[in-house]
C-alpha positions in Angstrom: 0.1 -0.2 -0.1 1.1 3.1 -0.8 0.4 6.4 0.8 0.6 9.9 -0.6 2.9 12.5 1.8 0.9 15.4 2.6 2.3 18.7 1.6 2.7 20.4 4.9 1.8 24.3 4.7 4.8 26.6 5.5 4.4 27.3 9.0 4.1 31.1 9.7 3.1 34.2 12.0 0.3 35.6 10.6 1.2 39.9 10.9 -2.6 40.7 10.1 -4.1 40.8 13.7 -1.0 42.3 15.2 -1.2 45.0 12.7 -4.9 45.7 13.5 -4.0 46.0 16.5 -1.4 48.7 16.3 -4.0 50.6 14.6 -6.6 50.2 17.0 -4.1 51.1 19.8 -3.2 54.3 17.4 -6.3 55.5 16.8 -7.3 55.2 21.0 -4.5 57.5 21.6 -5.1 59.8 18.7 -8.9 60.6 20.0 -7.7 60.3 23.9 -5.2 63.0 23.7 -6.3 66.4 24.4 -4.8 69.4 22.7 -4.5 72.4 24.6 -3.6 75.9 23.4 -0.6 78.3 24.8 -3.6 80.8 25.4 -4.7 78.6 28.0 -1.3 78.5 30.2 -1.6 80.0 33.6 2.0 81.5 34.0 3.6 84.3 36.6 6.6 86.4 34.9 9.5 86.9 35.9 11.6 85.2 38.9 15.0 84.0 38.5 18.0 83.5 40.2 21.2 84.3 39.7 24.1 87.2 40.5 23.2 90.3 39.9 25.2 92.3 37.5 27.0 95.3 38.9 25.2 98.6 38.0 26.9 101.2 34.8 26.8 104.7 35.8 25.6 104.9 31.9 22.5 102.6 30.9 19.3 103.5 28.9 16.7 102.0 31.6 13.1 100.8 30.2 10.4 100.4 32.4 6.8 98.5 31.2 4.4 98.6 34.2 1.3 96.3 34.0 -1.2 98.2 31.8 1.5 98.7 28.7 3.1 102.3 29.8 6.8 102.7 29.4 9.0 105.0 31.3 12.7 106.0 29.7 15.3 106.2 33.1 12.8 107.4 35.5 10.5 109.8 32.9 6.6 108.5 32.3 6.0 108.8 28.2 2.8 110.4 27.8 1.5 107.5 25.6 2.4 103.8 24.5 3.4 104.2 20.9 6.1 103.3 19.5 7.3 106.4 17.9 6.8 107.6 21.3 9.0 105.3 22.7 11.5 105.8 19.4 12.1 108.9 20.1 12.2 109.0 23.9 15.3 106.2 23.4 17.0 108.3 20.8 16.8 111.9 23.2 17.6 109.6 26.4 20.8 107.7 24.2 22.3 110.8 22.6 22.3 108.4 19.6 24.5 105.7 21.8 24.0 102.5 20.7 26.4 101.2 22.4 25.5 101.8 26.1 23.5 98.7 27.9 20.2 98.6 27.4 17.7 97.4 30.1 14.3 96.5 30.2 12.5 96.2 33.1 8.9 95.1 33.3 5.9 94.0 35.4 5.4 90.2 35.6 1.9 91.2 34.7 2.8 93.1 31.7 1.5 91.8 28.1 3.8 89.9 26.3 4.4 92.4 23.6 5.0 95.3 25.3 8.1 93.7 26.2 8.8 92.4 22.7 7.8 95.7 21.5 10.7 97.7 23.6 12.9 94.6 22.1 12.1 95.0 18.5 12.4 99.0 18.7 16.2 99.1 21.0 17.0 96.3 18.2 15.8 98.4 15.3 17.8 101.3 16.6 21.1 99.4 16.7 21.1 98.5 20.4 23.0 95.2 20.8 23.3 95.3 24.5 20.1 94.2 25.9 19.3 92.6 29.2 16.2 92.2 31.2 15.7 92.7 34.5 14.0 89.8 36.7 13.7 89.4 40.7 14.8 86.0 42.7 12.1 84.3 44.2 10.8 84.9 47.5 12.3 83.0 50.3 10.8 82.3 53.7 12.9 85.1 55.4 13.2 87.7 52.9 12.2 89.6 49.9 13.5 89.3 46.8 16.3 91.6 45.3 16.3 92.6 41.8 18.9 90.5 39.1 20.0 91.4 35.6 
């Protein structure tokens, strides 16, 4: 009696269920992920730690208050327009753009106000621009101002 040999099927792993599971996981994570906008972030600016740089007698100080008003070397500007700021900076610096330019912004001031001061200073040719911050409040005393 002669028996026929059965041809054995090739052994292999079926990847179709694995691919289905991966796609289901991908869809699950895409649906369950929450997307937040940066405008929803609650932040309190600015605080930083570090050594205070030495004060130089010749420097240009611009202060931005919480309402977005500007003050140049202690003199409050009549409005918050950039042309007024540009004229005040030109008068205070005497055309000298190498002197240190220090921006002090209130923590509640808008980010746009600070950027506008930096942009105006850059357009006028100031290259030594720094910003002041305060050190975080400790339990013992008040924070100090640094640049």
